TORTORMAR-853374 format. One record per atom (N, C-alpha, C): residue number from 0; residue in three letters; x, y, z. Coordinates in Angstrom, 2 decimals, padded with zeros to 5 digits. Layout:
N
<pt n="NUM" res="ALA" px="X" py="Y" pz="Z"/>
...
***
This chain:
120
<pt n="0" res="MET" px="024.84" py="-038.29" pz="016.11"/>
<pt n="0" res="MET" px="024.29" py="-037.62" pz="016.45"/>
<pt n="0" res="MET" px="025.08" py="-036.38" pz="015.98"/>
<pt n="1" res="ALA" px="025.92" py="-036.12" pz="015.24"/>
<pt n="1" res="ALA" px="026.32" py="-035.05" pz="014.39"/>
<pt n="1" res="ALA" px="025.31" py="-034.85" pz="013.37"/>
<pt n="2" res="GLY" px="024.56" py="-035.32" pz="012.93"/>
<pt n="2" res="GLY" px="023.67" py="-035.58" pz="011.78"/>
<pt n="2" res="GLY" px="022.25" py="-034.71" pz="012.40"/>
<pt n="3" res="GLN" px="022.25" py="-035.19" pz="013.39"/>
<pt n="3" res="GLN" px="020.79" py="-034.39" pz="014.21"/>
<pt n="3" res="GLN" px="021.15" py="-033.04" pz="014.73"/>
<pt n="4" res="THR" px="022.34" py="-032.82" pz="015.21"/>
<pt n="4" res="THR" px="022.36" py="-031.44" pz="015.41"/>
<pt n="4" res="THR" px="022.55" py="-030.50" pz="014.48"/>
<pt n="5" res="CYS" px="023.22" py="-030.85" pz="013.21"/>
<pt n="5" res="CYS" px="023.23" py="-030.32" pz="012.09"/>
<pt n="5" res="CYS" px="021.96" py="-029.98" pz="011.64"/>
<pt n="6" res="GLN" px="020.65" py="-031.37" pz="011.58"/>
<pt n="6" res="GLN" px="019.59" py="-030.86" pz="011.12"/>
<pt n="6" res="GLN" px="018.35" py="-030.00" pz="012.49"/>
<pt n="7" res="ASN" px="018.99" py="-030.29" pz="013.35"/>
<pt n="7" res="ASN" px="018.47" py="-029.35" pz="014.57"/>
<pt n="7" res="ASN" px="019.19" py="-027.50" pz="014.30"/>
<pt n="8" res="SER" px="020.21" py="-027.37" pz="014.22"/>
<pt n="8" res="SER" px="021.01" py="-026.17" pz="013.55"/>
<pt n="8" res="SER" px="019.92" py="-025.76" pz="012.07"/>
<pt n="9" res="LEU" px="019.64" py="-026.47" pz="011.38"/>
<pt n="9" res="LEU" px="018.79" py="-025.95" pz="010.25"/>
<pt n="9" res="LEU" px="017.48" py="-025.75" pz="010.33"/>
<pt n="10" res="VAL" px="017.03" py="-026.10" pz="011.01"/>
<pt n="10" res="VAL" px="015.73" py="-025.99" pz="011.64"/>
<pt n="10" res="VAL" px="015.95" py="-024.44" pz="012.10"/>
<pt n="11" res="LEU" px="016.59" py="-024.30" pz="013.56"/>
<pt n="11" res="LEU" px="016.61" py="-023.06" pz="013.76"/>
<pt n="11" res="LEU" px="017.15" py="-021.85" pz="012.62"/>
<pt n="12" res="LEU" px="017.77" py="-022.15" pz="012.09"/>
<pt n="12" res="LEU" px="018.17" py="-021.17" pz="010.69"/>
<pt n="12" res="LEU" px="016.78" py="-021.15" pz="010.03"/>
<pt n="13" res="HIS" px="016.09" py="-021.73" pz="009.23"/>
<pt n="13" res="HIS" px="015.12" py="-022.02" pz="009.01"/>
<pt n="13" res="HIS" px="013.88" py="-021.26" pz="009.81"/>
<pt n="14" res="SER" px="013.87" py="-021.46" pz="010.77"/>
<pt n="14" res="SER" px="012.42" py="-020.54" pz="011.83"/>
<pt n="14" res="SER" px="013.08" py="-019.27" pz="011.83"/>
<pt n="15" res="ASP" px="014.83" py="-019.19" pz="011.77"/>
<pt n="15" res="ASP" px="015.08" py="-017.43" pz="012.13"/>
<pt n="15" res="ASP" px="014.56" py="-016.58" pz="010.63"/>
<pt n="16" res="ILE" px="014.87" py="-017.27" pz="009.58"/>
<pt n="16" res="ILE" px="014.54" py="-016.69" pz="008.62"/>
<pt n="16" res="ILE" px="013.32" py="-016.18" pz="007.99"/>
<pt n="17" res="MET" px="012.59" py="-017.57" pz="008.43"/>
<pt n="17" res="MET" px="011.08" py="-017.02" pz="008.26"/>
<pt n="17" res="MET" px="010.34" py="-016.29" pz="009.06"/>
<pt n="18" res="SER" px="010.92" py="-015.67" pz="010.43"/>
<pt n="18" res="SER" px="010.50" py="-015.14" pz="010.66"/>
<pt n="18" res="SER" px="010.43" py="-013.38" pz="010.58"/>
<pt n="19" res="LYS" px="011.64" py="-013.14" pz="009.77"/>
<pt n="19" res="LYS" px="012.18" py="-011.96" pz="009.14"/>
<pt n="19" res="LYS" px="011.53" py="-011.59" pz="008.00"/>
<pt n="20" res="ILE" px="011.14" py="-012.43" pz="007.21"/>
<pt n="20" res="ILE" px="009.94" py="-012.36" pz="005.97"/>
<pt n="20" res="ILE" px="008.80" py="-012.18" pz="006.43"/>
<pt n="21" res="ARG" px="008.29" py="-010.77" pz="005.76"/>
<pt n="21" res="ARG" px="006.77" py="-010.73" pz="005.56"/>
<pt n="21" res="ARG" px="006.11" py="-011.42" pz="004.43"/>
<pt n="22" res="ARG" px="005.44" py="-011.95" pz="004.65"/>
<pt n="22" res="ARG" px="005.04" py="-012.69" pz="003.58"/>
<pt n="22" res="ARG" px="003.41" py="-011.44" pz="002.97"/>
<pt n="23" res="SER" px="003.31" py="-011.55" pz="001.74"/>
<pt n="23" res="SER" px="001.57" py="-011.33" pz="001.12"/>
<pt n="23" res="SER" px="001.19" py="-012.20" pz="000.66"/>
<pt n="24" res="PHE" px="-000.18" py="-012.00" pz="000.79"/>
<pt n="24" res="PHE" px="-001.23" py="-012.87" pz="-000.12"/>
<pt n="24" res="PHE" px="-001.98" py="-012.04" pz="-000.89"/>
<pt n="25" res="THR" px="-002.29" py="-012.48" pz="-002.18"/>
<pt n="25" res="THR" px="-002.88" py="-012.30" pz="-002.65"/>
<pt n="25" res="THR" px="-004.63" py="-012.48" pz="-002.22"/>
<pt n="26" res="PRO" px="-005.44" py="-011.89" pz="-002.96"/>
<pt n="26" res="PRO" px="-006.59" py="-012.28" pz="-002.61"/>
<pt n="26" res="PRO" px="-007.07" py="-013.68" pz="-003.34"/>
<pt n="27" res="GLU" px="-006.63" py="-013.94" pz="-004.54"/>
<pt n="27" res="GLU" px="-006.85" py="-015.51" pz="-004.90"/>
<pt n="27" res="GLU" px="-006.70" py="-016.51" pz="-003.96"/>
<pt n="28" res="ASP" px="-005.44" py="-016.24" pz="-003.40"/>
<pt n="28" res="ASP" px="-004.46" py="-016.79" pz="-002.03"/>
<pt n="28" res="ASP" px="-005.40" py="-016.78" pz="-001.04"/>
<pt n="29" res="ARG" px="-005.80" py="-016.08" pz="-000.46"/>
<pt n="29" res="ARG" px="-006.49" py="-015.95" pz="001.03"/>
<pt n="29" res="ARG" px="-007.79" py="-016.78" pz="000.45"/>
<pt n="30" res="TYR" px="-008.59" py="-016.50" pz="-000.53"/>
<pt n="30" res="TYR" px="-009.81" py="-017.49" pz="-000.93"/>
<pt n="30" res="TYR" px="-009.43" py="-018.81" pz="-001.09"/>
<pt n="31" res="SER" px="-008.53" py="-019.35" pz="-001.75"/>
<pt n="31" res="SER" px="-008.19" py="-020.55" pz="-001.40"/>
<pt n="31" res="SER" px="-007.90" py="-021.24" pz="-000.16"/>
<pt n="32" res="ILE" px="-007.04" py="-020.26" pz="000.34"/>
<pt n="32" res="ILE" px="-006.90" py="-021.14" pz="002.02"/>
<pt n="32" res="ILE" px="-008.05" py="-021.19" pz="002.66"/>
<pt n="33" res="VAL" px="-008.80" py="-020.35" pz="002.58"/>
<pt n="33" res="VAL" px="-010.04" py="-019.94" pz="003.56"/>
<pt n="33" res="VAL" px="-010.76" py="-020.97" pz="003.00"/>
<pt n="34" res="GLN" px="-011.15" py="-021.13" pz="001.63"/>
<pt n="34" res="GLN" px="-011.77" py="-022.61" pz="001.24"/>
<pt n="34" res="GLN" px="-011.31" py="-024.05" pz="001.90"/>
<pt n="35" res="GLU" px="-009.78" py="-024.15" pz="001.93"/>
<pt n="35" res="GLU" px="-008.92" py="-025.28" pz="002.61"/>
<pt n="35" res="GLU" px="-009.23" py="-025.63" pz="003.65"/>
<pt n="36" res="ALA" px="-009.57" py="-024.08" pz="004.45"/>
<pt n="36" res="ALA" px="-010.04" py="-024.28" pz="006.04"/>
<pt n="36" res="ALA" px="-011.20" py="-024.70" pz="006.39"/>
<pt n="37" res="ILE" px="-012.19" py="-024.15" pz="005.67"/>
<pt n="37" res="ILE" px="-013.45" py="-024.90" pz="005.64"/>
<pt n="37" res="ILE" px="-013.54" py="-026.49" pz="005.63"/>
<pt n="38" res="ARG" px="-012.68" py="-026.48" pz="004.50"/>
<pt n="38" res="ARG" px="-013.27" py="-028.23" pz="004.11"/>
<pt n="38" res="ARG" px="-012.27" py="-029.35" pz="004.71"/>
<pt n="39" res="ASP" px="-011.42" py="-028.47" pz="005.34"/>
<pt n="39" res="ASP" px="-010.07" py="-029.47" pz="006.29"/>
<pt n="39" res="ASP" px="-009.57" py="-029.52" pz="007.75"/>
<pt n="40" res="GLY" px="-010.46" py="-028.25" pz="007.86"/>
<pt n="40" res="GLY" px="-010.09" py="-027.73" pz="009.09"/>
<pt n="40" res="GLY" px="-008.78" py="-026.82" pz="009.79"/>
<pt n="41" res="HIS" px="-009.14" py="-025.77" pz="010.56"/>
<pt n="41" res="HIS" px="-008.44" py="-024.66" pz="010.51"/>
<pt n="41" res="HIS" px="-007.14" py="-024.83" pz="011.11"/>
<pt n="42" res="ALA" px="-006.82" py="-025.55" pz="012.41"/>
<pt n="42" res="ALA" px="-005.69" py="-026.16" pz="012.68"/>
<pt n="42" res="ALA" px="-004.92" py="-026.87" pz="011.70"/>
<pt n="43" res="ASP" px="-004.84" py="-028.03" pz="011.01"/>
<pt n="43" res="ASP" px="-004.65" py="-028.18" pz="009.83"/>
<pt n="43" res="ASP" px="-003.89" py="-027.15" pz="008.79"/>
<pt n="44" res="THR" px="-004.73" py="-025.90" pz="009.27"/>
<pt n="44" res="THR" px="-004.31" py="-024.75" pz="007.57"/>
<pt n="44" res="THR" px="-003.24" py="-024.14" pz="007.99"/>
<pt n="45" res="CYS" px="-003.99" py="-024.11" pz="009.11"/>
<pt n="45" res="CYS" px="-002.75" py="-022.74" pz="009.75"/>
<pt n="45" res="CYS" px="-001.70" py="-023.21" pz="009.90"/>
<pt n="46" res="ARG" px="-001.14" py="-024.51" pz="009.91"/>
<pt n="46" res="ARG" px="-000.17" py="-025.30" pz="010.26"/>
<pt n="46" res="ARG" px="000.64" py="-025.72" pz="008.76"/>
<pt n="47" res="LYS" px="000.03" py="-025.83" pz="008.02"/>
<pt n="47" res="LYS" px="000.24" py="-025.99" pz="006.96"/>
<pt n="47" res="LYS" px="000.90" py="-024.68" pz="005.89"/>
<pt n="48" res="TYR" px="000.34" py="-023.44" pz="006.23"/>
<pt n="48" res="TYR" px="000.75" py="-022.31" pz="005.80"/>
<pt n="48" res="TYR" px="001.26" py="-021.52" pz="006.65"/>
<pt n="49" res="ASN" px="001.62" py="-022.04" pz="007.69"/>
<pt n="49" res="ASN" px="002.08" py="-021.48" pz="009.23"/>
<pt n="49" res="ASN" px="001.90" py="-020.02" pz="009.17"/>
<pt n="50" res="LEU" px="000.20" py="-019.93" pz="008.92"/>
<pt n="50" res="LEU" px="-000.64" py="-018.95" pz="009.52"/>
<pt n="50" res="LEU" px="-001.46" py="-018.70" pz="010.76"/>
<pt n="51" res="SER" px="-001.34" py="-017.80" pz="011.74"/>
<pt n="51" res="SER" px="-001.40" py="-017.54" pz="012.85"/>
<pt n="51" res="SER" px="-003.50" py="-017.92" pz="012.91"/>
<pt n="52" res="PRO" px="-003.52" py="-018.47" pz="013.78"/>
<pt n="52" res="PRO" px="-005.18" py="-018.53" pz="013.58"/>
<pt n="52" res="PRO" px="-006.32" py="-017.39" pz="013.55"/>
<pt n="53" res="SER" px="-005.96" py="-016.50" pz="014.57"/>
<pt n="53" res="SER" px="-006.18" py="-015.14" pz="014.28"/>
<pt n="53" res="SER" px="-006.43" py="-014.88" pz="012.97"/>
<pt n="54" res="LEU" px="-005.21" py="-014.30" pz="012.16"/>
<pt n="54" res="LEU" px="-005.33" py="-014.41" pz="010.87"/>
<pt n="54" res="LEU" px="-006.33" py="-014.91" pz="009.59"/>
<pt n="55" res="LEU" px="-006.35" py="-016.40" pz="009.93"/>
<pt n="55" res="LEU" px="-007.23" py="-017.15" pz="009.52"/>
<pt n="55" res="LEU" px="-008.36" py="-016.67" pz="009.50"/>
<pt n="56" res="ARG" px="-009.05" py="-016.86" pz="010.78"/>
<pt n="56" res="ARG" px="-009.99" py="-016.28" pz="011.30"/>
<pt n="56" res="ARG" px="-010.68" py="-015.39" pz="011.08"/>
<pt n="57" res="LYS" px="-009.63" py="-014.13" pz="010.59"/>
<pt n="57" res="LYS" px="-010.22" py="-012.90" pz="010.32"/>
<pt n="57" res="LYS" px="-010.20" py="-012.70" pz="008.61"/>
<pt n="58" res="TRP" px="-009.89" py="-013.39" pz="008.08"/>
<pt n="58" res="TRP" px="-009.95" py="-014.18" pz="006.35"/>
<pt n="58" res="TRP" px="-011.27" py="-014.48" pz="006.22"/>
<pt n="59" res="ARG" px="-011.66" py="-015.48" pz="006.94"/>
<pt n="59" res="ARG" px="-012.63" py="-015.95" pz="007.14"/>
<pt n="59" res="ARG" px="-014.24" py="-015.37" pz="007.53"/>
<pt n="60" res="LEU" px="-013.89" py="-014.70" pz="008.39"/>
<pt n="60" res="LEU" px="-015.19" py="-013.73" pz="008.61"/>
<pt n="60" res="LEU" px="-015.24" py="-012.55" pz="007.62"/>
<pt n="61" res="LYS" px="-014.01" py="-012.30" pz="006.73"/>
<pt n="61" res="LYS" px="-014.00" py="-011.27" pz="005.98"/>
<pt n="61" res="LYS" px="-015.10" py="-011.79" pz="004.73"/>
<pt n="62" res="TYR" px="-014.49" py="-013.01" pz="004.24"/>
<pt n="62" res="TYR" px="-015.19" py="-013.77" pz="003.30"/>
<pt n="62" res="TYR" px="-016.87" py="-013.80" pz="003.57"/>
<pt n="63" res="LEU" px="-017.13" py="-014.58" pz="004.79"/>
<pt n="63" res="LEU" px="-018.34" py="-014.72" pz="005.05"/>
<pt n="63" res="LEU" px="-019.24" py="-013.52" pz="005.18"/>
<pt n="64" res="SER" px="-018.97" py="-012.85" pz="005.21"/>
<pt n="64" res="SER" px="-019.57" py="-011.60" pz="005.00"/>
<pt n="64" res="SER" px="-019.85" py="-010.25" pz="004.06"/>
<pt n="65" res="LYS" px="-018.29" py="-010.58" pz="003.13"/>
<pt n="65" res="LYS" px="-018.42" py="-009.66" pz="002.09"/>
<pt n="65" res="LYS" px="-018.23" py="-010.53" pz="000.95"/>
<pt n="66" res="GLY" px="-017.84" py="-011.77" pz="001.00"/>
<pt n="66" res="GLY" px="-017.67" py="-012.90" pz="-000.42"/>
<pt n="66" res="GLY" px="-016.43" py="-012.51" pz="-000.51"/>
<pt n="67" res="LYS" px="-015.92" py="-012.83" pz="-001.85"/>
<pt n="67" res="LYS" px="-014.53" py="-012.87" pz="-002.44"/>
<pt n="67" res="LYS" px="-013.93" py="-011.65" pz="-002.73"/>
<pt n="68" res="GLU" px="-014.87" py="-010.32" pz="-002.48"/>
<pt n="68" res="GLU" px="-014.56" py="-008.62" pz="-002.46"/>
<pt n="68" res="GLU" px="-014.07" py="-008.65" pz="-001.37"/>
<pt n="69" res="GLY" px="-014.51" py="-009.21" pz="-000.35"/>
<pt n="69" res="GLY" px="-014.12" py="-008.84" pz="001.46"/>
<pt n="69" res="GLY" px="-012.19" py="-009.37" pz="001.27"/>
<pt n="70" res="LEU" px="-012.03" py="-010.38" pz="000.51"/>
<pt n="70" res="LEU" px="-010.62" py="-010.75" pz="001.04"/>
<pt n="70" res="LEU" px="-009.83" py="-009.80" pz="000.25"/>
<pt n="71" res="LYS" px="-010.42" py="-008.53" pz="-000.50"/>
<pt n="71" res="LYS" px="-009.29" py="-007.63" pz="-001.56"/>
<pt n="71" res="LYS" px="-008.78" py="-006.70" pz="-000.59"/>
<pt n="72" res="ASP" px="-007.45" py="-006.21" pz="-000.70"/>
<pt n="72" res="ASP" px="-006.81" py="-005.56" pz="-000.15"/>
<pt n="72" res="ASP" px="-007.79" py="-003.98" pz="000.68"/>
<pt n="73" res="SER" px="-007.83" py="-003.99" pz="001.96"/>
<pt n="73" res="SER" px="-008.62" py="-002.77" pz="002.10"/>
<pt n="73" res="SER" px="-008.26" py="-001.38" pz="001.45"/>
<pt n="74" res="TYR" px="-006.60" py="-001.27" pz="001.11"/>
<pt n="74" res="TYR" px="-006.04" py="000.24" pz="000.54"/>
<pt n="74" res="TYR" px="-005.89" py="-000.25" pz="-000.91"/>
<pt n="75" res="SER" px="-005.72" py="000.65" pz="-001.55"/>
<pt n="75" res="SER" px="-005.31" py="000.79" pz="-003.00"/>
<pt n="75" res="SER" px="-004.01" py="001.29" pz="-003.48"/>
<pt n="76" res="ARG" px="-002.99" py="000.16" pz="-003.92"/>
<pt n="76" res="ARG" px="-001.82" py="000.56" pz="-003.82"/>
<pt n="76" res="ARG" px="-001.85" py="001.33" pz="-005.44"/>
<pt n="77" res="ILE" px="-000.82" py="002.70" pz="-004.47"/>
<pt n="77" res="ILE" px="-000.89" py="003.22" pz="-006.11"/>
<pt n="77" res="ILE" px="000.64" py="003.14" pz="-006.87"/>
<pt n="78" res="ASP" px="000.63" py="003.62" pz="-008.48"/>
<pt n="78" res="ASP" px="002.07" py="002.63" pz="-008.75"/>
<pt n="78" res="ASP" px="002.80" py="003.96" pz="-008.59"/>
<pt n="79" res="PRO" px="004.56" py="003.56" pz="-008.46"/>
<pt n="79" res="PRO" px="005.32" py="004.76" pz="-008.31"/>
<pt n="79" res="PRO" px="005.08" py="005.43" pz="-009.57"/>
<pt n="80" res="GLN" px="005.31" py="005.51" pz="-010.15"/>
<pt n="80" res="GLN" px="005.19" py="006.39" pz="-011.47"/>
<pt n="80" res="GLN" px="004.05" py="007.04" pz="-011.36"/>
<pt n="81" res="LEU" px="002.93" py="006.75" pz="-011.31"/>
<pt n="81" res="LEU" px="001.74" py="007.42" pz="-011.12"/>
<pt n="81" res="LEU" px="002.02" py="008.56" pz="-009.46"/>
<pt n="82" res="ARG" px="002.62" py="007.94" pz="-008.73"/>
<pt n="82" res="ARG" px="002.85" py="008.99" pz="-007.71"/>
<pt n="82" res="ARG" px="003.85" py="009.98" pz="-007.89"/>
<pt n="83" res="THR" px="005.05" py="009.87" pz="-008.69"/>
<pt n="83" res="THR" px="005.64" py="010.76" pz="-008.98"/>
<pt n="83" res="THR" px="005.13" py="011.89" pz="-010.13"/>
<pt n="84" res="LEU" px="004.15" py="011.44" pz="-011.17"/>
<pt n="84" res="LEU" px="003.20" py="012.37" pz="-012.20"/>
<pt n="84" res="LEU" px="002.56" py="013.14" pz="-011.26"/>
<pt n="85" res="GLU" px="001.61" py="012.55" pz="-009.93"/>
<pt n="85" res="GLU" px="001.05" py="013.44" pz="-009.44"/>
<pt n="85" res="GLU" px="001.55" py="014.34" pz="-008.67"/>
<pt n="86" res="GLU" px="002.71" py="014.32" pz="-008.09"/>
<pt n="86" res="GLU" px="003.74" py="015.20" pz="-007.27"/>
<pt n="86" res="GLU" px="004.20" py="015.89" pz="-008.82"/>
<pt n="87" res="GLU" px="004.72" py="015.61" pz="-009.68"/>
<pt n="87" res="GLU" px="004.80" py="016.34" pz="-010.25"/>
<pt n="87" res="GLU" px="003.71" py="017.71" pz="-010.92"/>
<pt n="88" res="ASN" px="002.71" py="016.85" pz="-011.14"/>
<pt n="88" res="ASN" px="001.73" py="017.51" pz="-011.57"/>
<pt n="88" res="ASN" px="001.32" py="018.79" pz="-010.28"/>
<pt n="89" res="GLU" px="001.20" py="018.45" pz="-009.12"/>
<pt n="89" res="GLU" px="001.02" py="019.45" pz="-007.69"/>
<pt n="89" res="GLU" px="001.98" py="020.58" pz="-007.83"/>
<pt n="90" res="ARG" px="003.23" py="019.82" pz="-008.17"/>
<pt n="90" res="ARG" px="004.19" py="021.22" pz="-008.20"/>
<pt n="90" res="ARG" px="003.90" py="022.17" pz="-009.35"/>
<pt n="91" res="LEU" px="003.90" py="021.69" pz="-010.45"/>
<pt n="91" res="LEU" px="003.69" py="022.67" pz="-011.58"/>
<pt n="91" res="LEU" px="002.45" py="023.76" pz="-011.52"/>
<pt n="92" res="LYS" px="001.08" py="023.28" pz="-010.56"/>
<pt n="92" res="LYS" px="-000.10" py="023.69" pz="-010.41"/>
<pt n="92" res="LYS" px="000.30" py="025.06" pz="-009.04"/>
<pt n="93" res="ARG" px="001.05" py="024.47" pz="-008.51"/>
<pt n="93" res="ARG" px="001.52" py="026.01" pz="-007.35"/>
<pt n="93" res="ARG" px="002.24" py="026.48" pz="-008.12"/>
<pt n="94" res="ILE" px="003.12" py="026.40" pz="-009.03"/>
<pt n="94" res="ILE" px="004.16" py="027.16" pz="-009.89"/>
<pt n="94" res="ILE" px="003.52" py="028.16" pz="-010.91"/>
<pt n="95" res="VAL" px="002.31" py="027.55" pz="-011.30"/>
<pt n="95" res="VAL" px="001.24" py="028.22" pz="-011.88"/>
<pt n="95" res="VAL" px="-000.09" py="029.25" pz="-010.97"/>
<pt n="96" res="ALA" px="000.15" py="028.79" pz="-009.81"/>
<pt n="96" res="ALA" px="-000.78" py="029.25" pz="-009.18"/>
<pt n="96" res="ALA" px="-000.23" py="030.87" pz="-008.98"/>
<pt n="97" res="LYS" px="001.18" py="030.66" pz="-008.23"/>
<pt n="97" res="LYS" px="002.49" py="031.84" pz="-008.27"/>
<pt n="97" res="LYS" px="002.21" py="032.61" pz="-009.14"/>
<pt n="98" res="GLN" px="002.52" py="032.35" pz="-010.54"/>
<pt n="98" res="GLN" px="002.35" py="033.07" pz="-011.23"/>
<pt n="98" res="GLN" px="001.13" py="034.17" pz="-011.61"/>
<pt n="99" res="ALA" px="000.52" py="033.42" pz="-011.41"/>
<pt n="99" res="ALA" px="-001.43" py="033.87" pz="-011.92"/>
<pt n="99" res="ALA" px="-001.20" py="035.01" pz="-010.69"/>
<pt n="100" res="LEU" px="-000.71" py="034.89" pz="-009.13"/>
<pt n="100" res="LEU" px="-001.04" py="036.00" pz="-008.17"/>
<pt n="100" res="LEU" px="000.15" py="036.82" pz="-008.87"/>
<pt n="101" res="GLU" px="001.10" py="036.77" pz="-009.16"/>
<pt n="101" res="GLU" px="001.88" py="037.70" pz="-009.55"/>
<pt n="101" res="GLU" px="001.74" py="038.60" pz="-010.72"/>
<pt n="102" res="LEU" px="000.94" py="037.87" pz="-011.44"/>
<pt n="102" res="LEU" px="000.53" py="038.66" pz="-012.56"/>
<pt n="102" res="LEU" px="-000.45" py="040.15" pz="-011.99"/>
<pt n="103" res="GLU" px="-001.75" py="039.48" pz="-011.30"/>
<pt n="103" res="GLU" px="-002.88" py="039.95" pz="-011.16"/>
<pt n="103" res="GLU" px="-002.53" py="041.08" pz="-009.78"/>
<pt n="104" res="ILE" px="-001.03" py="040.76" pz="-009.05"/>
<pt n="104" res="ILE" px="-000.66" py="042.22" pz="-008.11"/>
<pt n="104" res="ILE" px="-000.17" py="043.15" pz="-009.15"/>
<pt n="105" res="LYS" px="000.95" py="042.94" pz="-010.39"/>
<pt n="105" res="LYS" px="001.67" py="043.70" pz="-011.36"/>
<pt n="105" res="LYS" px="000.22" py="044.57" pz="-011.52"/>
<pt n="106" res="SER" px="-000.96" py="044.09" pz="-012.57"/>
<pt n="106" res="SER" px="-001.66" py="044.48" pz="-012.87"/>
<pt n="106" res="SER" px="-003.04" py="045.80" pz="-012.12"/>
<pt n="107" res="GLU" px="-002.89" py="045.14" pz="-010.61"/>
<pt n="107" res="GLU" px="-003.32" py="046.09" pz="-009.59"/>
<pt n="107" res="GLU" px="-002.62" py="046.95" pz="-009.42"/>
<pt n="108" res="LEU" px="-001.24" py="047.22" pz="-009.20"/>
<pt n="108" res="LEU" px="-000.43" py="048.21" pz="-009.06"/>
<pt n="108" res="LEU" px="-000.23" py="048.50" pz="-010.02"/>
<pt n="109" res="LEU" px="-000.60" py="048.92" pz="-011.87"/>
<pt n="109" res="LEU" px="-000.31" py="049.53" pz="-012.77"/>
<pt n="109" res="LEU" px="-001.46" py="049.87" pz="-013.07"/>
<pt n="110" res="LYS" px="-002.93" py="049.64" pz="-012.36"/>
<pt n="110" res="LYS" px="-004.15" py="050.55" pz="-012.00"/>
<pt n="110" res="LYS" px="-003.67" py="051.69" pz="-011.16"/>
<pt n="111" res="LYS" px="-002.75" py="051.34" pz="-010.40"/>
<pt n="111" res="LYS" px="-003.22" py="052.85" pz="-009.11"/>
<pt n="111" res="LYS" px="-002.06" py="053.65" pz="-009.49"/>
<pt n="112" res="THR" px="-001.34" py="053.02" pz="-010.23"/>
<pt n="112" res="THR" px="000.11" py="054.37" pz="-010.85"/>
<pt n="112" res="THR" px="-000.61" py="055.08" pz="-011.58"/>
<pt n="113" res="PRO" px="-000.37" py="056.41" pz="-011.33"/>
<pt n="113" res="PRO" px="-000.70" py="057.46" pz="-012.25"/>
<pt n="113" res="PRO" px="000.10" py="057.80" pz="-013.32"/>
<pt n="114" res="LEU" px="-000.46" py="058.16" pz="-014.99"/>
<pt n="114" res="LEU" px="000.80" py="058.41" pz="-015.98"/>
<pt n="114" res="LEU" px="001.12" py="059.29" pz="-015.65"/>
<pt n="115" res="GLN" px="002.66" py="059.33" pz="-015.64"/>
<pt n="115" res="GLN" px="003.60" py="060.79" pz="-015.74"/>
<pt n="115" res="GLN" px="004.22" py="061.06" pz="-016.84"/>
<pt n="116" res="PHE" px="004.27" py="061.93" pz="-017.33"/>
<pt n="116" res="PHE" px="004.89" py="062.67" pz="-018.11"/>
<pt n="116" res="PHE" px="004.07" py="062.12" pz="-019.72"/>
<pt n="117" res="ARG" px="003.30" py="062.32" pz="-020.05"/>
<pt n="117" res="ARG" px="002.81" py="061.86" pz="-020.92"/>
<pt n="117" res="ARG" px="003.12" py="062.75" pz="-022.03"/>
<pt n="118" res="ARG" px="003.88" py="061.87" pz="-023.56"/>
<pt n="118" res="ARG" px="004.11" py="062.71" pz="-024.23"/>
<pt n="118" res="ARG" px="003.28" py="062.56" pz="-025.65"/>
<pt n="119" res="SER" px="003.28" py="063.76" pz="-025.74"/>
<pt n="119" res="SER" px="002.73" py="064.17" pz="-027.27"/>
<pt n="119" res="SER" px="003.29" py="063.88" pz="-028.74"/>
***
């Protein structure tokens, strides 16, 4: 009895951990899972990989409509270093634009100001 209780608590602990972890599948993983589902059946594949049937159905429909390309992520992932560089680039562009505007305003003011006391 004590062994069975321990085993049940391990199963509960395992299910609690699995529910909190978000898994991500690469397009190659998705492709192999869809191929396996077509070959071996959807219910068995869903149980094996702990997937919901609706997710597997969505992957299968994407694969059938667009091929292997349909299983790729619909959004592109941006490298954090690239994002930092783009933000710095935008900041520097704003600084240059502000300085250009200040120079233009100063040159307009100089044109409007009459020359006083010209020394010979």
